[in-house]
C-alpha positions in Angstrom: 52.8 -7.6 149.4 52.3 -10.8 147.4 53.4 -10.9 143.6 50.8 -9.4 141.6 48.8 -7.8 144.4 49.2 -4.5 142.2 46.7 -5.7 139.9 44.0 -5.6 142.5 45.1 -2.5 144.7 42.6 0.1 143.8 44.8 3.5 143.2 44.7 6.9 141.8 47.9 7.2 140.7 50.1 5.2 138.0 51.8 2.0 139.7 55.4 3.3 140.1 57.5 2.7 136.5 54.6 1.9 134.6 55.4 5.1 132.4 59.0 4.5 132.7 61.1 5.1 129.2 64.2 3.2 127.9 67.1 5.0 127.3 67.2 6.2 123.7 64.6 6.9 121.4 63.1 4.5 118.6 61.5 6.3 115.3 61.3 9.4 117.5 59.6 7.5 120.2 60.7 7.3 123.9 59.7 3.5 124.5 57.5 3.0 127.5 56.4 -0.8 128.7 53.3 0.3 126.6 55.1 0.8 123.7 56.5 -2.5 123.8 53.3 -4.4 125.0 51.9 -3.1 121.7 54.8 -3.9 119.3 54.6 -7.4 120.8 50.8 -7.3 119.9 49.7 -8.7 123.5 46.4 -7.1 124.2 46.1 -8.7 127.7 49.4 -6.8 128.9 48.2 -3.6 127.3 45.1 -3.9 129.4 46.8 -4.7 132.2 49.3 -1.4 131.9 46.5 0.9 131.3 44.8 -0.4 134.3 48.0 0.3 136.1 47.8 3.9 134.7 50.3 3.8 131.5 49.8 6.9 129.8 49.1 7.4 126.3 49.1 10.8 125.6 52.5 12.4 124.6 53.7 8.7 123.9 54.2 8.0 119.9 52.4 4.7 119.9 51.8 4.4 116.2 55.6 2.9 115.3 54.8 0.0 117.7 51.3 -0.8 115.7 53.2 0.1 112.5 56.0 -2.3 113.6 54.1 -5.3 115.0 54.5 -7.3 111.6 58.2 -6.5 111.3 58.8 -7.6 115.0 57.0 -10.7 114.4 59.6 -11.5 111.5 62.5 -10.9 113.6 61.4 -13.8 116.1 60.9 -16.1 113.0 64.5 -15.4 111.7 67.3 -17.1 113.3 70.0 -14.5 113.2 73.6 -15.0 114.4 73.7 -14.3 118.1 76.6 -11.8 119.6 79.0 -14.2 121.0 78.9 -13.1 124.4 75.2 -12.7 124.4 74.9 -16.4 123.8 71.3 -17.4 123.2 69.8 -13.8 124.4 68.6 -11.3 121.9 66.9 -8.0 121.4 69.5 -6.8 124.6 69.2 -2.9 122.7 66.7 -1.4 121.1 69.3 -1.5 117.5 69.8 -5.4 118.5 67.8 -7.1 115.6 68.4 -10.5 117.0 65.8 -12.5 119.1 65.8 -15.5 121.6 65.9 -18.9 119.6 62.4 -20.2 120.4 61.0 -23.6 119.3 57.8 -23.5 117.0 55.0 -24.1 119.4 52.9 -25.0 116.6 53.9 -28.8 116.3 51.1 -29.3 113.5 49.7 -27.7 110.8 46.2 -27.7 112.5 47.6 -26.0 115.6 48.6 -22.4 116.9 51.6 -21.4 118.0 50.4 -19.9 121.5 52.0 -16.6 121.3 52.9 -16.1 117.8 49.6 -16.9 116.3 47.7 -15.1 118.9 49.4 -11.9 118.9 47.1 -9.4 117.3 46.3 -5.7 117.1 42.9 -5.3 117.0 42.1 -4.9 120.6 45.3 -2.9 121.5 44.5 -0.1 118.9 41.1 -0.1 120.3 42.2 0.1 123.9 44.7 2.9 123.3 42.4 5.0 121.4 39.7 4.8 124.1 42.4 6.4 126.5 43.1 8.9 123.8 46.4 7.8 122.1 47.0 9.7 119.0 47.8 6.8 116.0 48.2 9.5 113.3 50.9 8.9 110.7 53.7 11.0 111.7 55.5 11.6 108.4 53.6 13.5 106.0 55.2 11.9 102.7 53.4 8.9 103.6 56.4 6.8 104.5 58.1 6.1 107.9 61.5 5.0 108.6 60.9 1.8 111.1 63.3 1.3 114.0 64.1 -2.3 112.0 63.9 -1.7 108.8 61.0 -3.1 106.9 61.5 -6.9 105.7 58.8 -7.0 103.1 57.3 -4.7 100.4 55.1 -1.9 102.5 51.7 -0.7 101.6 51.4 2.9 100.1 51.0 3.8 103.8 53.6 3.4 106.8 52.6 0.1 107.4 52.2 -3.7 106.2 48.8 -4.9 105.2 47.6 -6.3 108.8 48.3 -3.3 110.7 46.6 -1.0 107.7 43.6 -3.1 108.0 43.4 -2.7 111.7 44.1 1.1 111.6 41.6 1.4 108.8 39.0 -0.5 110.5 39.5 1.4 113.9 38.5 4.7 112.1 35.1 3.4 111.8 34.6 3.8 115.5 37.3 6.0 116.3 39.6 8.6 115.1 43.0 8.0 115.2 44.0 11.6 116.0 42.3 14.5 118.5 39.9 16.8 117.0 42.2 19.6 117.1 44.6 17.9 114.8 42.0 17.1 112.5 40.9 20.7 112.2 44.6 21.6 111.3 45.6 19.2 108.9 42.2 18.5 107.3 40.4 15.5 106.3 43.3 12.8 104.6 42.0 11.1 101.5 42.3 7.4 101.7 45.4 5.6 100.1 45.2 2.6 97.5 45.7 0.0 99.7 43.1 1.4 102.1 40.5 1.1 99.5 41.7 -2.6 98.7 41.1 -3.7 102.0 36.9 -4.3 101.2 37.7 -5.6 98.3 40.2 -8.3 99.6 37.3 -9.3 102.1 34.6 -9.5 99.9 36.9 -12.0 97.9 37.4 -13.7 100.7 34.0 -14.1 101.5 33.3 -15.1 97.9 35.8 -17.6 97.6 34.4 -19.2 101.2 31.1 -19.7 99.7 32.5 -21.6 96.7 31.3 -25.2 96.5 33.8 -27.8 98.7 35.4 -25.1 100.6 33.2 -25.7 103.4 31.7 -29.1 105.0 28.4 -27.8 107.0 28.4 -29.5 110.3 31.8 -30.2 110.7 34.7 -28.4 112.3 36.7 -27.6 109.2 39.8 -26.9 111.3 42.5 -26.6 108.7 40.4 -23.9 107.0 39.6 -22.4 110.7 43.2 -22.5 111.8 44.6 -21.1 108.7 42.2 -17.9 109.2 43.6 -17.5 112.5 47.0 -17.6 111.4 46.8 -15.4 108.7 44.7 -13.1 111.2 41.3 -12.9 109.2 39.4 -12.4 112.3 36.6 -10.5 110.6 35.7 -14.0 108.5 35.1 -16.0 111.8 31.4 -15.1 112.0 30.7 -15.9 108.5 32.1 -19.1 108.7 29.7 -19.8 111.5 27.1 -18.5 108.9 28.4 -21.0 106.4 27.6 -24.1 108.5 31.3 -24.5 110.3 30.5 -25.9 113.6 32.4 -24.4 116.5 31.8 -27.1 119.0 32.9 -30.0 116.6 35.8 -32.0 117.4 38.9 -31.9 115.5 39.9 -35.2 113.9 43.4 -35.4 115.8 43.4 -33.3 118.8 39.5 -33.4 119.7 39.8 -29.8 120.7 36.8 -27.3 119.0 37.0 -24.4 117.3 35.4 -22.5 120.0 38.3 -24.2 122.7 40.8 -22.9 120.4 39.7 -19.1 120.5 39.2 -19.6 124.3 43.0 -20.8 124.4 44.0 -17.9 122.4 42.5 -15.5 124.7 40.3 -14.4 121.8 38.1 -12.5 124.1 36.0 -10.4 121.4 35.7 -13.6 119.1 34.3 -15.9 122.0 32.2 -13.3 122.8 30.4 -12.8 119.5 30.9 -16.7 118.3 30.2 -18.0 121.9 26.8 -16.2 121.6 25.8 -17.3 118.2 26.9 -21.0 119.4 24.9 -21.3 122.2 22.0 -19.5 120.5 22.0 -22.1 117.7 22.4 -24.9 119.8 19.2 -23.9 122.0 17.5 -23.3 118.9 18.2 -26.8 117.5 16.7 -28.4 121.0 20.1 -29.9 121.8 20.5 -27.2 124.6 17.9 -26.3 127.0 16.9 -23.1 126.9 17.8 -20.7 130.3 15.1 -20.6 132.5 16.6 -17.8 134.9 16.0 -15.4 131.9 19.7 -15.4 130.6 21.3 -15.0 127.5 22.3 -18.7 126.6 25.5 -19.5 128.1 27.5 -22.8 128.3 27.3 -22.7 132.1 23.4 -23.2 131.7 23.9 -26.7 129.9 24.5 -30.1 131.7 26.0 -31.9 128.6 28.0 -31.2 125.4 26.0 -33.1 123.3 25.5 -31.7 120.0 24.2 -32.7 116.5 27.8 -33.8 115.3 29.5 -36.7 116.6 32.1 -36.7 118.7 35.0 -38.7 117.9 37.1 -37.8 121.1 34.3 -39.0 123.5 31.9 -36.7 125.4 33.6 -37.1 128.9 37.0 -36.4 127.7 36.2 -32.7 126.4 37.9 -29.9 128.9 35.5 -27.1 129.9 36.3 -23.6 128.1 37.2 -22.4 131.6 39.6 -25.4 132.3 41.2 -24.8 128.4 41.6 -20.9 129.6 43.5 -21.3 132.8 45.9 -23.7 131.7 47.6 -21.1 129.0 50.8 -19.5 129.9 49.7 -16.3 128.3 47.3 -14.1 130.9 44.0 -14.7 129.3 42.2 -13.1 132.5 39.8 -11.0 130.2 38.7 -14.7 128.8 38.4 -16.1 132.3 35.9 -13.0 133.4 34.2 -13.4 130.0 33.2 -17.0 130.4 32.2 -16.3 134.0 30.3 -13.2 133.7 28.8 -13.4 130.3 28.5 -17.2 129.4 27.5 -18.4 133.2 30.5 -21.1 133.3 30.5 -23.2 136.4 33.7 -22.7 138.0 33.7 -25.3 140.6 33.8 -28.0 138.4 36.6 -29.7 135.9 39.2 -29.0 138.6 39.6 -25.2 137.7 40.6 -24.2 141.1 43.0 -27.1 141.5 44.7 -26.1 138.1 45.1 -22.8 139.6 46.4 -23.7 142.7 49.3 -25.2 141.5 50.8 -21.7 140.4 51.9 -22.6 137.0 52.2 -19.0 135.9 51.8 -15.7 137.5 48.4 -14.8 136.4 47.3 -17.7 137.7 47.6 -16.4 141.6 47.7 -12.6 140.7 44.1 -12.7 138.5 42.5 -15.7 138.1 42.4 -17.5 141.5 41.1 -14.1 143.3 38.4 -13.2 140.9 37.3 -16.7 141.2 37.5 -16.5 145.3 35.6 -13.5 145.0 32.9 -15.1 143.0 32.5 -17.6 145.6 34.3 -20.8 143.9 34.2 -23.7 146.1 37.4 -23.5 148.4 36.4 -27.6 149.3 35.8 -29.3 145.8 37.8 -32.4 145.5 39.5 -33.9 142.7 40.1 -37.8 142.1 42.4 -38.1 144.8 40.5 -36.6 147.3 42.5 -33.2 147.3 41.4 -30.0 147.8 42.8 -27.1 146.0 44.6 -26.3 149.2 46.3 -29.6 149.1 47.6 -29.1 145.6 48.5 -25.5 146.3 50.7 -26.9 149.3 52.1 -29.9 147.7 54.9 -30.2 145.3 53.4 -33.2 143.5 52.7 -33.5 139.6 54.8 -30.5 139.2 53.7 -27.7 140.9 54.6 -24.2 139.5 56.6 -21.3 140.9 54.0 -19.8 142.2 52.1 -22.5 144.1 53.3 -20.7 147.7 51.3 -17.6 146.7 48.4 -19.4 145.9 48.6 -21.6 149.0 48.4 -18.0 150.8 45.4 -17.0 149.4 43.4 -20.1 150.1 44.2 -20.2 153.6 43.6 -16.4 154.1 40.4 -17.0 152.4 39.0 -19.5 154.7 40.0 -22.9 153.1 40.0 -25.9 155.6 43.6 -26.2 157.0 42.7 -30.0 158.2 41.3 -31.3 155.0 42.4 -35.0 154.7 43.0 -36.6 151.2 42.0 -40.2 150.1 45.7 -41.3 151.1 44.9 -39.6 154.5 47.4 -36.9 153.9 46.7 -33.6 155.7 47.3 -29.8 154.7 50.2 -29.6 156.9 51.9 -33.2 155.6 51.8 -31.4 152.0 53.4 -28.0 153.6 56.2 -30.0 154.8 58.6 -28.3 152.6 58.0 -25.0 153.8 58.1 -23.6 157.3 56.1 -20.3 156.6 53.0 -22.2 155.2 53.2 -24.6 158.3 53.0 -21.7 160.5 50.3 -20.3 158.6 48.6 -23.5 158.6 49.2 -23.8 162.5 48.1 -20.0 163.1 44.8 -20.7 161.3 43.9 -23.6 163.2 45.6 -26.9 161.3 46.1 -29.9 163.9 49.4 -31.5 163.8 48.9 -35.2 163.2 51.5 -38.1 162.4 51.4 -37.6 158.5 52.6 -34.1 159.3 55.7 -34.9 161.5 56.6 -37.5 159.1 56.1 -35.3 155.9 58.7 -32.8 157.5 61.2 -35.8 158.3 60.8 -37.0 154.8 61.4 -33.5 153.3 64.4 -33.1 155.8 63.0 -30.0 157.1 64.5 -29.4 160.5 62.5 -25.5 160.8 59.3 -27.0 159.5 59.8 -30.1 162.3 60.6 -27.6 165.1 57.2 -25.5 164.2 55.0 -28.6 164.1 56.5 -29.7 167.4 56.3 -26.5 169.0 52.6 -26.5 168.1 52.0 -29.5 170.2 53.0 -32.1 167.9 54.0 -35.3 169.6 57.6 -36.1 169.0 56.9 -40.1 169.8 53.9 -39.8 167.4 53.2 -42.9 165.3 51.1 -43.5 162.0 47.9 -44.9 163.5 47.8 -48.6 163.0 45.1 -50.3 160.7 44.8 -54.2 161.1 41.9 -54.2 158.6 44.0 -52.8 155.6 46.5 -54.6 153.5 49.8 -53.6 154.3 51.6 -52.0 151.5 55.4 -51.6 152.0 56.7 -48.6 150.4 59.6 -48.3 148.2 62.3 -46.6 149.8 66.1 -46.6 148.5 67.1 -46.0 152.4 64.9 -48.3 153.9 66.1 -52.1 154.0 63.7 -53.0 157.2 60.4 -53.5 155.3 58.8 -52.1 158.4 55.0 -51.2 158.2 54.6 -47.4 158.3 52.8 -47.8 162.0 56.1 -49.0 163.4 58.2 -46.1 162.6 59.1 -43.5 165.1 60.3 -40.1 164.1 63.9 -40.7 165.2 63.8 -43.8 163.8 62.5 -42.5 160.6 65.3 -39.9 160.5 68.2 -41.7 161.4 67.3 -44.4 158.9 66.7 -41.9 156.1 70.2 -40.5 156.9 72.1 -43.8 156.6 71.4 -43.6 152.7 75.1 -43.8 151.8 75.2 -42.0 148.9 78.5 -41.5 146.9 78.4 -37.9 146.5 80.2 -36.2 149.4 78.5 -33.1 148.9 75.1 -34.6 148.8 76.0 -37.0 151.8 77.1 -33.9 154.2 73.9 -32.2 153.1 71.9 -35.1 154.1 73.8 -36.0 157.6 73.6 -32.1 158.3 69.9 -31.9 157.8 69.4 -35.3 159.7 71.5 -33.9 162.6 69.6 -31.0 162.8 66.4 -33.0 162.9 67.4 -35.2 165.3 68.4 -32.4 167.7 65.0 -30.8 167.4 63.2 -34.4 168.2 65.4 -34.7 171.3 64.7 -31.4 172.5 61.2 -32.2 172.4 61.3 -35.3 174.5 61.9 -38.0 171.5 62.8 -41.2 173.3 65.5 -43.2 171.6 64.7 -46.5 173.6 60.9 -46.4 172.6 59.6 -50.3 171.6 58.5 -51.1 168.2 57.7 -54.6 166.5 59.2 -56.0 163.7 58.7 -59.5 161.7 60.6 -62.2 163.2 60.5 -64.5 160.2 58.9 -64.9 156.7 55.5 -66.4 157.7 53.7 -63.1 159.1 51.1 -61.4 157.2 53.5 -58.8 156.3 56.3 -60.8 155.0 53.4 -62.4 153.0 52.2 -59.7 151.5 55.7 -58.4 150.6 56.3 -61.3 148.6 53.0 -61.4 147.0 53.6 -57.9 145.8 57.2 -59.0 144.7 55.8 -61.9 142.5 53.0 -59.4 141.3 56.0 -57.2 140.0 57.6 -60.5 138.2 54.3 -60.7 136.1 53.9 -57.1 134.9 54.6 -57.6 131.5 54.1 -61.5 131.3 51.1 -63.5 132.0 50.9 -64.9 135.3 50.3 -68.8 136.2 46.3 -69.7 136.3 46.9 -70.2 139.9 48.3 -66.8 141.0 45.0 -65.0 141.2 43.6 -68.1 143.2 46.0 -67.1 146.0 43.9 -64.5 148.5 45.8 -62.7 150.5 45.9 -63.6 154.3 44.1 -62.3 157.1 45.1 -58.8 158.2 45.3 -59.4 161.9 48.4 -58.9 164.0 50.4 -62.2 164.8 52.3 -61.8 167.9 54.1 -64.8 167.9 55.7 -63.9 164.6 56.8 -60.8 165.6 59.7 -59.6 168.2 59.8 -56.4 170.4 62.8 -54.0 169.5 64.0 -50.9 170.7 65.0 -47.9 168.3 68.4 -47.1 169.5 69.1 -50.8 169.4 67.8 -51.1 165.8 69.7 -48.1 164.8 72.8 -49.6 166.3 72.4 -52.7 164.5 71.9 -51.1 161.2 74.6 -48.8 161.3 72.9 -45.4 161.4 73.5 -42.4 163.4 73.8 -43.0 166.9 76.1 -40.7 168.7 73.5 -37.8 169.6 71.7 -41.0 171.8 74.6 -42.4 173.0 75.7 -39.1 174.4 72.6 -38.3 176.1 73.2 -38.2 180.3 70.9 -40.9 181.2 71.0 -43.5 178.6 71.4 -47.0 180.2 73.9 -49.0 178.5 72.1 -52.0 179.7 68.7 -51.4 178.4 67.3 -54.7 176.8 65.2 -55.0 174.1 62.3 -57.8 173.6 65.4 -60.3 172.6 67.2 -59.4 175.5 70.1 -57.9 174.0 71.9 -54.7 175.4 73.1 -51.5 173.3 76.4 -53.9 173.2 75.1 -56.4 171.8 73.2 -54.3 169.0 76.6 -52.7 168.6 78.4 -55.8 168.3 75.9 -57.2 165.4 76.1 -53.8 163.4 76.5 -54.0 159.7 79.4 -51.4 160.0 80.7 -53.4 163.2 81.6 -52.3 166.8 85.0 -50.8 165.9 83.1 -48.0 163.9 84.2 -44.5 165.6 81.2 -43.4 167.5 81.0 -39.9 165.5 81.7 -41.4 162.1 78.6 -40.6 159.7 77.2 -43.4 157.3 79.0 -43.5 154.4 82.2 -41.5 155.2 85.4 -42.9 154.7 87.8 -44.3 158.1 91.0 -46.2 158.4 90.5 -49.0 160.9 94.5 -49.3 161.0 95.1 -45.7 161.9 92.0 -44.5 163.8 92.6 -43.0 167.1 89.0 -42.0 167.6 86.7 -43.7 170.1 84.4 -46.6 168.9 80.9 -47.2 169.9 82.4 -50.6 171.3 84.4 -48.4 173.7 81.8 -45.7 174.1 79.5 -48.3 175.5 81.8 -49.9 177.6 83.0 -46.5 179.1 79.3 -46.2 180.0 79.1 -49.3 182.0 78.0 -51.9 179.7 78.0 -55.6 180.7 80.6 -57.0 178.4 79.6 -60.7 179.5 75.8 -60.3 179.1 73.9 -62.9 177.3 70.3 -62.5 175.5 67.4 -64.6 175.3 69.2 -66.8 172.7 72.1 -67.3 175.1 74.6 -65.2 172.9 77.3 -63.0 174.4 78.8 -59.9 172.7 81.1 -62.4 170.3 78.1 -64.4 169.0 76.9 -61.2 167.7 80.2 -60.2 166.4 80.5 -63.1 164.7 77.5 -64.2 163.3 77.4 -64.3 159.9 74.9 -61.7 157.7 71.4 -63.3 156.8 71.7 -61.4 153.2 74.1 -60.2 150.8 76.5 -57.8 152.3 78.7 -55.2 150.5 81.5 -54.7 153.3 82.6 -56.3 155.9 82.0 -55.2 159.7 85.1 -54.3 161.3 85.2 -56.1 164.8 89.2 -56.7 165.2 89.5 -54.4 168.4 86.3 -55.0 170.1 87.2 -58.9 169.3 90.6 -58.4 170.9 90.0 -56.3 173.8 86.8 -59.5 174.6 88.9 -62.1 174.6 91.8 -60.6 176.7 89.6 -59.2 179.3 86.7 -61.8 179.5 88.0 -65.2 178.3 85.5 -66.9 180.1 82.9 -65.8 177.4 84.6 -67.5 174.4 83.4 -71.1 174.8 79.5 -70.7 175.7 77.1 -72.3 173.5 74.0 -70.4 172.3 70.3 -71.6 172.2 71.6 -73.4 169.1 74.5 -75.1 170.2 76.9 -72.5 168.5 80.0 -71.3 170.2 81.7 -68.1 169.1 84.6 -70.2 167.2 81.7 -72.0 165.4 80.3 -68.8 164.0 83.9 -67.2 163.4 84.4 -70.1 160.9 81.3 -69.3 159.5 82.7 -65.9 159.1 85.7 -67.1 157.2 83.6 -68.4 154.8 82.0 -65.1 153.7 85.4 -63.2 154.4 87.6 -65.8 152.8 90.0 -65.5 155.7 90.3 -66.9 159.0 91.7 -64.1 161.5 88.6 -64.1 164.0 88.9 -68.1 164.3 92.6 -68.2 164.5 92.4 -65.5 167.4 89.8 -67.5 169.4 92.1 -70.7 168.8 95.0 -68.7 170.1 92.5 -67.7 173.0 91.9 -71.3 173.9 88.8 -71.6 172.3 87.7 -75.4 172.4 87.1 -76.5 168.6 85.4 -79.9 169.8 82.0 -78.5 170.6 79.4 -79.4 168.1 76.1 -77.3 167.7 72.8 -79.2 168.9 72.8 -81.0 165.3 76.0 -82.8 166.1 77.6 -80.2 163.3 81.1 -79.6 164.0 83.7 -76.6 163.1 85.0 -79.1 160.4 81.4 -79.7 158.8 81.4 -75.7 158.7 85.1 -75.2 157.5 84.3 -78.0 154.9 81.9 -76.2 152.8 84.8 -74.1 151.3 88.0 -76.3 151.6 88.4 -75.6 147.9 89.2 -72.1 148.5 93.2 -72.4 149.6 92.7 -69.6 152.0 90.7 -72.0 154.3 93.1 -74.9 154.4 95.6 -73.9 157.1 92.8 -73.6 159.5 91.5 -76.9 158.4 95.1 -78.5 159.3 95.3 -76.1 162.7 91.7 -77.9 163.7 92.8 -81.6 162.7 95.7 -80.8 164.8 93.9 -79.8 167.6 92.0 -83.4 167.4 88.7 -82.5 165.3 87.7 -85.7 163.6 87.4 -85.3 159.7 85.1 -88.6 160.0 82.9 -87.0 162.7 79.1 -87.7 161.9 76.2 -85.2 162.7 72.8 -86.3 163.7 72.1 -87.0 160.1 75.3 -89.3 160.0 76.7 -86.8 157.6 80.6 -86.4 157.6 82.3 -83.2 156.7 82.8 -84.2 153.1 79.1 -84.5 152.7 79.3 -80.8 153.2 82.1 -80.1 151.3 79.7 -81.4 147.9 76.8 -80.2 149.2 77.8 -76.3 149.1 75.4 -73.6 150.2 71.8 -73.5 150.0 70.2 -71.0 147.3 69.2 -68.6 150.0 72.9 -68.3 151.3 74.4 -68.1 147.7 74.8 -64.6 147.8 76.3 -64.0 151.3 78.9 -67.0 150.7 80.1 -65.1 147.2 81.1 -62.1 148.9 85.0 -61.3 148.0 85.2 -64.5 146.3 88.7 -65.0 144.2 88.7 -67.6 141.4 92.6 -67.9 141.8 91.9 -69.2 145.1 90.0 -72.1 144.0 91.9 -75.5 144.4 89.7 -78.8 144.2 92.8 -80.7 144.0 94.1 -79.2 147.3 90.8 -79.4 148.9 90.6 -83.4 148.1 94.5 -83.6 149.3 93.8 -82.1 152.7 91.0 -84.7 153.4 93.0 -87.4 152.1 96.0 -86.2 154.4 93.5 -86.3 157.5 92.3 -89.7 156.2 88.9 -89.0 155.5 86.3 -91.6 154.3 85.4 -90.9 150.7 83.1 -93.9 151.1 80.9 -93.2 153.6 77.5 -92.9 153.5 74.9 -91.2 155.8 71.8 -92.7 158.0 69.9 -92.4 154.5 71.9 -94.6 153.1 73.4 -91.7 150.7 76.9 -91.7 149.3 79.0 -88.8 148.7 77.7 -89.0 144.8 74.2 -88.7 146.0 75.0 -85.1 147.2 77.5 -84.5 144.5 74.7 -85.4 141.7 72.9 -81.7 142.3 76.5 -80.1 141.8 79.0 -79.4 138.7 79.7 -82.8 136.5 83.6 -82.3 137.1 83.2 -82.5 141.0 80.8 -85.6 140.4 83.9 -87.2 138.2 86.2 -86.8 140.9 84.4 -89.2 142.9 83.5 -91.8 140.5 87.4 -91.5 139.6 87.8 -93.1 143.0 85.6 -95.9 142.3 82.2 -94.8 144.1 79.5 -96.7 142.5 77.1 -94.0 140.7 74.3 -96.9 140.9 74.3 -97.4 144.8 70.7 -96.7 146.0 70.0 -95.1 149.1 67.4 -96.1 151.7 64.6 -94.8 149.2 66.1 -96.9 146.4 67.4 -93.9 144.7 70.7 -93.7 143.0 73.0 -90.8 142.3 71.5 -91.1 138.7 68.2 -90.7 139.8 69.0 -87.6 142.2 70.7 -86.0 139.0 67.7 -86.7 136.6 65.1 -85.4 139.6 67.3 -81.9 139.7 67.8 -81.7 136.0 71.7 -81.7 136.1 72.1 -82.6 132.4 75.8 -82.6 133.0 76.0 -85.6 135.0 73.4 -87.3 133.0 75.4 -87.0 130.0 77.7 -89.3 131.6 75.3 -92.0 131.5 73.7 -91.7 128.3 73.5 -94.1 125.4 76.6 -94.8 123.1 74.2 -93.8 119.8 72.8 -90.7 121.6 73.3 -87.5 119.4 75.4 -84.7 120.8 73.8 -81.4 122.1 76.2 -78.3 121.3 74.5 -76.5 124.0 75.8 -79.4 126.6 79.2 -78.9 125.9 81.5 -79.0 128.5 84.9 -77.5 127.5 87.2 -77.7 130.7 89.9 -75.2 129.1 86.9 -72.8 128.3 85.2 -73.6 131.7 84.4 -70.8 134.2 85.3 -71.8 137.6 82.4 -70.1 139.2 79.8 -72.3 137.6 81.9 -75.2 139.1 81.7 -74.7 142.8 78.9 -71.9 143.0 76.3 -73.8 141.4 72.7 -72.0 141.6 
């Protein structure tokens, strides 16, 4: 039985517990739930309890009625709480403290949704109709309340409001049984009872005073204050005096009638609503109903009336929508609006609002009621979502009871295969709940890719297993649509920028689990879920050797759109250049020549994700190649974590490479028969892959030492081969030395007999590469060793550049973040770097094939390095083959530091260009951007 089912279940006997009494007595009354509901002034709860079989006979409810105003005062007071009870209050009947609550009014023209809507009129009427005895128990005309009266009482046993309600009720009902009336005789009215009609007449007279009411306006302040004072009997008089109950309030845009609806004032809306609708018809603003029914809000196509609407006609929410947005169970209002006023319950998102299940009465009362009235289960909101989508999902803050709403909608026949505008199915939205998933499947839901990936994104292995057991494909992918622009999602765990259509479920799981959160508890939870998901996928036939495509460069349309979206983000708050909007999106068609074929397992190895469940599969082929000819061993050697990482080590978990005795990924693949000497399409072997520099910023250095040692000892024949670019492993090892700031790998290759004299296809030697960072002291021992082994410090590449040109040229902007990794200013030594070149007899006067000197290159860098060359006598006015001097180069790139050396003697100093050598940041010298 679902929560609230007792409200709809027909039963001749009372619901268990409905007449239970609290321990002890208050004012001689055994306190049942009905007693507390009356004391709190909640007619909605009283109505439900009576419907559930609450007994009013033999139970004294008068103390609850007369204590209502005292109870309200307790909630308004901030009495100190008992320390051990914290912020709680009213834990016993004698406890006069109440939980602290914020003022829900937030403005003089607003009602507190609880305090200002609590009332007695309907409560008294209901309990009297059920036979309650509300006569005064004390024959002396006074009564000792449970809490003590907080203000002066009337001459009766209660305060003004309760007395007025009881007095008014006597006009319709007797407060006691006929037997009690005969026994005690007729009681004479007290002074305060006689005063009630005079006060009412005085109020009416004051309302008629000039200037009190502005006809045709909402008069919201007057209206709200009357409600706060619980002067409900003047509402019809306000209408008769010209207050417009449909006119919007100046600030909130709400209407008086809407506020009555929100507050659950059913009897008032019943009376005022009829008067309002009749008046609108009589004025010709609303059309008269043609079906013979009484005028009602549901018979009209527009809210236009004879008062201007400052909030805009389209922005006014329908009354039913306002009712179902309340925390208080105003179910009676819902029934009134539907049955008496004929509102349309299929518009304005009423069903969608209820489907979110914010409050228990939404799913226990309102939703079943509207479904029984024939509400349209397939109505759509602006996102194309049905109520079932909303109930299943957790977007936009779904409530505590949304699962109950989903069950009701499914069992009522909602379309379980409905898809919203974003292409999400109901099964995708239900990916957080295995019971809902099974219920959807049971009622005919078809498993599509979005459901599979939805379960994975929510890390729900049970849901995934249920989907695959129901016929889902473990190797399914999102359908590719080349006619639509590619919009990459922002995923913290995903740095691949793959289009959604290229992901396999297994790839998504492993990549998502690679989020190396620093919180151990969260990481353990993530990895546990991921391993369970992987186990489910493998048990249902997922293939880790599946192929997918990825961009091979920046020229494909995926990357062009990605760059365009990034640029768009840069102008989010600033005005974009005039030319920006003129650049259209590229053609949305697949470009095979700009993409490469990849294999899921190879990519997981390279990205450092979870791989051990796949590498331990009995039939895995260690020499399986991807579209670039890479084997699994190649991929492992290019891993972000390195091939030495233990096979079972999960991403983010710590380990000590020096002491670890666990089997590494490299060793495991070798044990599976991986060909260590294999070369890929680019003619690269495992050493090339181990030593290749990263293409973007790194946060930790891949660990390769043990794998490197094994390879050069067991397979020395692969130490010197060149790849397609002519680069040897030693050449790449020196690149690695630049970003590691240590030469361990290069030293090991030299000791193993690597040939340092082999240039790349562009004629660049290992000295060219190393010279880029010779101002770092840790690089110079390797430089000296290479010179000793015959490397020519004046060797020229195909552009005629010697290593000194690379020393002063530094790094491209794109590689700046890579090579600034692990930098240490204490190792910077320009004098030592130049000294190493001098010791090797480097030619500082060399010019390249374009006639550029070292000054032409240094003119783009820091002025201090430029000055070391002019101090050697190099001529800054020497022209290259294009007739440009070093000064021209500095001017072209805006190098103010260099240009300052050549300004006129009488030039005015610019304080922003002051180069104080003592306060200089050395990083600015060697790492110019």
